[in-house]
Every structure is written in structure tokens, then in C-alpha cells.
N, C-alpha and C positions, 0 to 999 in steps of 0.2 A: 209971820205965819211960817210954821215949820215946813221944810222941804219934804219932798216925797220920801227921801231916804229916812228922815227922822220919823215921819209918820209910819213907815213900814217897820221901823225899829220898835215903835210903841205897840204896834199890833202883833208883830212877830219878833220879839227881842232876840238878838243874836246869842248864840250859844258857843261856848269854847269848843273848838274842834278837837281838843285833846281830852277834856274832862266833862264836857257838856254843861258846865256851869253857865247860868244865864248872865249876860252883860256885855260880852265882847267876843270877837272871833277867836282870840286867844286871851285867856284871863290873866290877871296879874300874877296869880299863884304859879301858873304854868310858865309864864315868861320868866318869873324869878327863879325857876328851877333849871333854866337853860344856862349851861356853864361854858365859859370860853376855853380854848385849848390850854392845857396845862403848861405853865412856864417852867424852864425857859423855852422860847420858840426860836426857830430858825429866822435869822434876819432877812433871808431871801424868800423862801417859800412859805414861811409862817407856820410850819408844822412844829409840834412839840418835839424838843430834842430829848430823846430818852437818856436815862442815866448811864447806859452802857456806852454812850458817845462822849466826846469831849465838849461840854457846854461852853467852855471858855473860848472855843473857836468862833462861836456866834452863828455857825451854820451847821445844818444837818449833813450826814455823810453823802447823801445824794447831791446836794448843792456843792459840797466840797469837791466832789468827783466830776463836776460838770454836767450832772443829770438834772439840774434844776431849771427854772425858767430862763429862757434865752432873750426874750424881748420885753420882759417886765422888770420894773425896778424892784418889785416885791409883791407878795400876796399876803393878805390878812383875812381872817374870818372872825365872825362874831361868836360862834358857838360850835360845840362838838355835836356831831350827829348821833345823839343818844337821847333816851328818855323822851320828853315832850317835844323835842325838836323834830323827831321823825314824823309823827302824825301831823304836826303843823305843816311841814314841808309837803307831805303827800296830799294834804287837803288843798294847799295852794296850787300845787302842780297838776293834780289829776282830778280833783273833785269840784273845781270851779269856785273855790272859796277865796275870792279875790281880796276880801277884807283882811285876810291873814297878813298880807304884805304890809298893811298899815301898822299892824301890831308888832311885826318883827323888825321893821326898818329902824326904829330907835336904838335897838341893840347894836346895829352896825356902826353907830356913831362912836362907840367906845374905841375899837381898833383904828377907826379913821382919825379921830382926834388925838390919839396917842402916838401913832406911827406915820400916817400918811399926811395928815395936817391940812392939805389944801388940794384943790383941783379946779380947773377952769371949765371942764365939761365932764358930765357923768354919762357914760354910754353903757346901756345894758347889752349883755352878750345876746346877739340875735338868734332867733329860731329860724330854721329854713321855712320858706313860705308854705310848704305843704304841711309841716308840723304846726305852724301857727293857725292855719285854716282848720286843722283837725281839733286843736285845743281851744281856739277862739281867742286866745291872748298869749302873751309872753310873760311868764311869771317873773323872769329877771327884770323885765321892763317895769312891772308893778312895783317890785322892790326898789328899783333905781329911782323911780319917780317919787315914791314915798320918802326914801332916804334923802334925795336931793332937795325936796321941799323942806324937810326938817333942818337942812344945813344951808339953805339959801343958795343952792347951786343950780346951774343950768343943765338940762338934759338934752342929749343929742341922740334920740332913739332912731333917727332916720339916717345916721351917718355911716353905719356899718351894716353889712348884710352877710348872711350865711350863704355863700355862693353855691354850695352843693349840700345835699342831704348827707348826714353822717349817721353811722350806727350808734345806738345807745352805748355809752362808755362803761356801764355798770360792771360787766363781767370781763372786761378787757384788761390785759396786763399793761404795765407802764409803756412798754414799747409799742403795743397795739394801739393804745390811746393816742400816742404821738402820731403814729401813721394815720389813724382814723381821721384826725382833725387837721392834718397838715394841708395847708393851702385852702382850707374850707371857708375862710373869711376874706372879704374884700371891701373896699370903700364902696358906698352906694353909687357914687358917681365920681369921675376924676376931679371935678370942681371942689369936692369935699376936702381935698388936700389943702386948699387954702384956709379952710376952717380949722384943720388939725395942726398945721405947721406952727411951731412955736408954743403950742398949748400943753398944759398938764392934764392928762387924761386919767379918769378913774373908770375902769371896767367893772361892772357889777354883775354877779351871777347868784343863783340861789344856793347851789352846792358845788364845791370843788373837791376833788380827791388828790390828783397829782398836780393840778394846775395846768394841765396840757391844753384844755379848751381856752382858758383865759390867755395862755401864752400864744396860742395860735391866733386868737382874736387881736392880740397886741401887735402882731407882725405887720399888717398893713398900716397900722397907725404909726408905728415907728418909721416905716418907709415913707410915710407922708410928712414926716418931720416933727412929730410930737416930741417935746423935750423930756417928758417923763410919762410912763404908763404904769399905773398900779392896778392890781387886781383886788377886789373886795367881794367876798362871798359871804352869805349868811352862815353857812355851815360846812364842816368837813368831817368825814367819818374818822373814827379812831382807826389807826392802821390795822388792817385785817379784820375789823370788827363790824362791818356794816355792808348793806347791799346798796348804799347810795352811790351815785356816780356823777361825773360832770354832766351838765345839761346836754341832752341830745338835741 
């Protein structure tokens, strides 16, 4: 006998949050239009390396000058925050369209399998308790759970907390973003360090811009003895071309 979710789908078929086509929260056509960052990408932060830089170096100017992630092994993203990606992320983040995460998560497997390769624990970037109560869920956790399930990985959604509320990153400069999230994350409990020590951690978020939120979240994990910490986000804006920002 079909479950409640299946019955509801029969009565109220899901529609694509981007184009309104019936059949899925994000249809195959809209998913197919989502494009990864243009290559070559920075080996550290994962941003596209523009033609005006030296792609042979393997890193972007920011990372080459020490302005890249300090606590992460690297950052990778599945798609550029343009076209169908924007309405899909906004529906997931602000309109309660939780099923969008199940549609987007498979695209995250591409950068994971090509560059990151493995992880012992998948940890979503946490929301502050007040923001989670307001929203009712953590969109990064929905993505993390859907992605981890597809890869057969364990999720540690209760290992890391956002110890203080932070300002939305959208309109902040790089320096302001770093200051905004500095010290914002902590282990949920000191005993968590035993779970983290010696493990390979994958931090998951919906959108990253400079990587400052992911890097701040990685700091307590490194201090707890994680042997590696990678950041994986679904999307990143084109430099200077979007109003997206790291998760508040």
C-alpha cells in the first residue's frame, strides 16, 4: 500500500519550483540546465580561475595571497548560482520546499567523486537555534542528508552548533564576512571531540560565496583532531554577479 507521501503525490502532483512543470520539485530539464563552475578552478577554494590570472599555478589570486580558506582542505561546489539554480535555492531556503534538496543533492556527487573522494562523516553547516526555529528546518541539513544517503555516508547533524547568531552575509565584503562568522561555531559538546578525532569530515552548505562560513565551521573540527575537512556547497555566485551569500 502506498505511503502517505505517495498518496499526496497522486492527489497533488509536485511541480517544479523553477518552471512549474508537473512531476518533481525540480524537473529534469531545469536540473540539466544547472552548470558547474567554469574550469579551471582553484585547487583550494574551488572558484573559477579567470583568464587574467595564471591558471598554471592551480590556485586563484586570493588563495595564492593567503586570503583563502585557513581550516579547510578545499571547497567544491556543484553549480553556479545563475539561471534555474537561484529559484531552486530560494524555494528550498525560504519557501519550505524541502523536496528540492532531494533533487539537487545528486549533482553534488560530481565534485565530491572527482576531487574529495571520501568522507567518514557528513556535517551540515548549522543554523543558529533562533534561525532554525524561525525557518523550521536547516536547508543545509536537508541537502547533507540527501547527499549522504546517495553516497552511503554517515551524517553528524548534531555534532556542530552555531554558538552565536550571525548577520546575513549577502551584502558584506570579504573582510566583513570573515569577521561576522569568526568564532561562530563550536562542538555541540566536548565529548564530540572523540567522534571527530582522526576522521575525515565533509561540511555541507547550500550556497557559499567566499567560503568564510565553511572555513569558520571547520575551525573547531580541526581543533578536535579531524584529519581532513572539506567544504561542499551546492552553489556559488559568479564573482560580482549575484545576491546570494553564505548561509546566515
